[in-house]
C-alpha positions in Angstrom: 0.0 0.1 -0.1 1.1 3.5 -0.8 1.5 6.3 1.7 0.1 8.8 -0.5 -1.9 7.8 -3.8 -3.5 10.4 -6.3 -5.8 9.4 -9.0 -6.9 12.1 -11.6 -6.6 14.8 -8.9 -7.9 18.2 -10.1 -8.4 21.5 -8.9 -9.9 24.5 -10.7 -10.1 27.9 -8.7 -12.8 30.2 -9.0 -12.3 32.3 -12.2 -11.1 29.1 -14.2 -7.5 28.7 -13.1 -6.6 25.0 -13.2 -3.9 24.5 -10.7 -4.1 20.5 -11.0 -4.8 18.8 -14.2 -5.3 15.3 -13.5 -2.5 14.3 -11.3 -1.8 10.4 -10.9 0.9 9.9 -8.2 1.9 7.0 -5.9 4.3 7.8 -3.1 5.7 4.6 -1.6 5.6 3.9 2.2 9.0 4.4 3.7 10.4 6.4 0.9 12.0 9.9 1.0 10.3 11.4 -2.0 11.0 14.7 -3.6 8.1 16.7 -5.2 9.7 19.5 -7.4 8.4 22.1 -9.7 8.6 25.6 -10.6 6.6 28.3 -8.8 3.1 28.0 -9.7 3.3 24.4 -11.0 0.8 23.3 -8.3 2.8 21.9 -5.6 1.2 23.9 -2.7 -2.4 23.2 -4.1 -1.5 19.5 -4.0 -0.2 19.6 -0.4 -3.1 21.8 0.7 -5.7 19.3 -0.6 -4.1 16.5 1.4 -4.0 18.7 4.3 -7.6 19.4 4.1 -7.1 23.1 3.6 -8.3 23.1 -0.1 -11.2 21.3 -1.5 -10.4 19.4 -4.8 -12.7 19.5 -7.8 -12.0 16.0 -9.2 -10.1 12.6 -8.8 -9.4 10.8 -5.4 -6.6 11.3 -2.9 -5.6 8.9 -0.2 -3.2 9.1 2.8 -2.1 5.8 4.3 -5.0 4.2 2.7 -7.6 6.5 4.0 -9.6 8.5 1.3 -9.6 12.3 2.3 -13.4 12.5 1.6 -14.5 9.1 3.0 -12.0 9.0 6.2 -10.7 12.8 6.5 -10.2 12.3 10.2 -7.9 9.2 9.8 -6.3 10.7 6.6 -5.5 14.0 8.6 -4.2 11.9 11.4 -1.6 9.9 9.1 -0.4 13.1 7.8 2.1 15.9 9.5 2.6 19.0 7.2 5.3 21.6 7.8 4.1 24.7 5.8 6.3 27.3 4.1 4.8 30.2 6.2 5.9 30.7 9.8 2.5 31.0 11.4 2.1 31.1 15.3 0.3 32.5 17.9 2.8 35.2 19.4 1.5 34.6 23.1 1.9 30.9 23.2 5.3 29.3 24.2 6.6 26.7 22.1 5.8 24.1 24.9 2.0 25.2 25.0 2.0 25.4 21.1 2.9 21.6 21.0 0.7 20.7 23.9 -2.4 22.5 22.0 -1.6 20.9 18.8 -1.5 17.5 20.6 -4.8 18.2 22.0 -6.3 19.2 18.6 -5.3 15.7 17.5 -6.8 14.1 20.6 -3.5 12.8 21.9 -3.9 11.7 25.4 -2.0 13.8 28.1 0.2 10.9 29.0 1.0 10.2 25.4 2.1 13.7 24.5 5.8 14.0 23.7 6.1 17.8 23.9 9.6 18.1 25.6 11.1 15.2 23.9 10.4 17.0 20.4 11.5 20.2 21.5 14.6 18.5 22.5 14.9 16.7 19.2 14.9 20.1 17.3 16.9 21.8 20.0 14.5 24.2 21.4 14.4 22.7 24.8 15.9 25.8 26.4 13.2 28.0 24.7 10.3 25.6 25.8 8.7 28.6 27.9 9.7 31.5 25.9 7.1 33.4 24.0 6.9 32.3 20.2 7.4 35.9 19.2 10.8 35.8 20.6 12.1 33.2 18.6 14.4 33.6 15.6 13.3 32.6 12.2 15.2 29.3 12.2 13.8 28.7 15.6 10.3 29.0 14.5 11.2 26.8 11.4 12.3 24.1 13.7 9.2 24.5 16.1 6.9 23.9 12.9 8.6 20.5 12.4 8.0 19.6 16.0 4.4 20.9 15.8 3.9 18.6 12.6 5.0 15.6 14.6 3.1 15.9 17.8 0.7 13.0 16.7 3.4 10.8 15.6 2.1 10.6 11.9 3.5 8.0 9.6 3.7 10.5 6.7 5.3 14.0 7.0 5.5 16.6 4.3 8.1 19.3 4.2 7.1 22.3 2.1 10.3 24.3 1.5 11.5 23.7 5.0 14.8 25.3 4.6 13.8 28.4 2.6 15.6 31.3 4.0 17.7 29.7 6.8 21.3 29.5 6.9 23.5 26.5 5.9 24.2 25.4 9.7 20.4 25.2 10.4 19.7 23.5 7.1 22.2 20.7 8.0 20.6 20.3 11.4 17.2 20.1 9.8 18.2 17.3 7.2 20.1 15.5 10.0 16.7 15.3 11.9 14.7 14.5 8.7 17.0 11.6 7.9 16.6 10.3 11.5 12.8 10.4 11.0 13.1 8.5 7.8 15.5 5.8 9.2 12.7 5.3 12.0 10.3 4.5 9.4 8.5 7.9 8.6 7.5 8.5 5.1 9.1 11.9 4.1 7.8 14.1 1.2 10.0 17.0 0.5 9.4 20.1 -1.8 12.3 22.2 -2.3 13.8 24.9 -4.6 17.4 23.8 -3.5 17.8 21.0 -6.1 21.0 19.7 -4.7 19.0 18.9 -1.5 16.7 16.8 -3.4 19.4 15.3 -5.2 21.3 14.4 -2.1 18.4 13.4 0.1 15.6 11.7 -2.0 15.4 8.3 -3.4 12.5 9.1 -5.6 11.5 12.3 -7.4 8.4 13.7 -9.2 8.3 16.8 -11.1 5.3 18.7 -11.5 4.9 21.4 -14.2 1.5 23.3 -15.1 -0.4 21.2 -12.8 0.7 17.9 -14.3 3.4 15.2 -13.5 6.1 15.5 -16.1 8.3 12.9 -14.4 8.0 10.4 -11.6 10.8 7.8 -11.2 13.9 6.8 -9.0 16.5 9.5 -8.8 19.1 7.7 -10.9 16.6 7.1 -13.8 15.8 10.6 -13.7 19.4 11.8 -13.7 20.2 9.3 -16.8 17.4 11.2 -18.7 19.5 14.3 -19.0 20.8 14.6 -22.5 22.8 17.4 -22.1 26.5 17.0 -21.0 29.4 19.7 -20.6 33.0 19.4 -21.2 35.3 22.1 -20.7 38.4 22.1 -22.9 41.7 23.7 -22.2 43.8 24.6 -25.3 47.4 25.5 -26.0 46.8 28.7 -27.8 44.8 31.8 -27.4 41.5 32.4 -28.8 39.8 35.7 -29.4 36.3 34.4 -29.7 34.4 30.9 -29.3 34.6 28.7 -32.4 31.5 27.2 -34.0 31.8 23.3 -33.3 29.4 21.2 -35.5 27.2 19.1 -33.2 27.5 21.4 -30.1 24.6 23.0 -28.5 26.3 25.9 -27.2 30.2 26.9 -26.9 31.4 29.8 -24.7 34.7 31.1 -24.2 35.5 31.1 -20.3 38.7 32.8 -21.0 41.3 33.1 -23.9 42.2 29.3 -23.8 39.2 27.6 -22.3 36.1 26.4 -23.8 32.7 25.4 -22.1 31.1 23.3 -24.6 27.4 21.9 -24.0 26.4 19.1 -26.2 23.4 16.5 -26.6 24.8 13.1 -25.6 22.3 11.4 -27.8 23.5 13.2 -30.8 27.3 13.4 -30.4 30.1 12.1 -28.0 32.9 13.9 -26.4 35.7 12.2 -28.5 33.9 13.5 -31.6 34.0 17.1 -30.2 37.7 16.9 -29.4 38.4 15.2 -32.9 36.5 18.4 -34.4 38.5 20.8 -32.5 41.8 19.2 -33.7 40.4 19.3 -37.2 40.1 23.2 -36.8 43.8 23.5 -35.9 43.3 23.6 -31.9 45.5 21.6 -29.8 43.7 20.4 -26.6 45.9 20.1 -23.5 43.2 19.2 -20.7 39.7 18.1 -20.8 36.9 18.1 -17.9 33.6 16.5 -18.2 30.7 17.1 -16.1 27.8 14.6 -15.7 24.2 16.0 -15.7 22.7 16.7 -12.3 19.2 17.2 -11.2 19.2 20.9 -12.0 19.8 20.0 -15.7 16.9 17.4 -15.7 14.7 19.9 -14.0 15.3 22.7 -16.6 14.9 20.3 -19.3 11.7 18.9 -18.0 10.1 22.4 -17.2 11.3 24.4 -20.2 13.8 26.2 -18.3 11.6 27.6 -15.5 13.1 28.1 -12.1 
């Protein structure tokens, strides 16, 4: 059984804007799943439907086997969502925030883990400070703890490291890896593609309300057709030469060329042969494999 299962999911807002256009998506239990896409692609709408904040206009959605329409209480109890927005009641302490959230989910007092969760996200020393005194990074960590008060089997992190420093980002990912290792299914949306590449084992890309890719990370990376080779030359050049078969050639400096090519059409060896045929002597070659950013831009038409 999947952690999340969507079939033909649609959402059209008043005025006719179609945010989701028949989404089919299966997120396996126990996975670290990346949900990527440019701004306005439909990611937030999809998450808000699962969280019960937006009403879908078509299709079905299940969380942990529970249909969000037929079993909304069980579906919500199976899901923890860490939103992008830092929304808090300024006059509650972190401890009170977690206790209130646990109460809303019906967690009995003797089963609540408020101090344990605050310790996990390194906020134990701020447990009784007003939320308004917390830094942005602390609030981000509190949101993660808040999403976990009812011990959900699935957690969605919506741009969790947006605007946080590198040290905090590393701490958050360390905790997310710990959650995943303990069996939690983690769904991550992020603009930091290197994060998705490092953390996720499976990735789906949404564009214009549709799924344009849904596969394991390595298969997705192998889809990238374009490769790059940087060539160092023995003599100076005034301008970049035209190389038959290359997508683009840039002059990095007087003796280095950055050559982009489609590996389905030409190989690096053929490019080097053509350079030599032009009378250019190559002294060093560096190649770069495609990364997730290349695939993302290819599948979304260059939208960031």
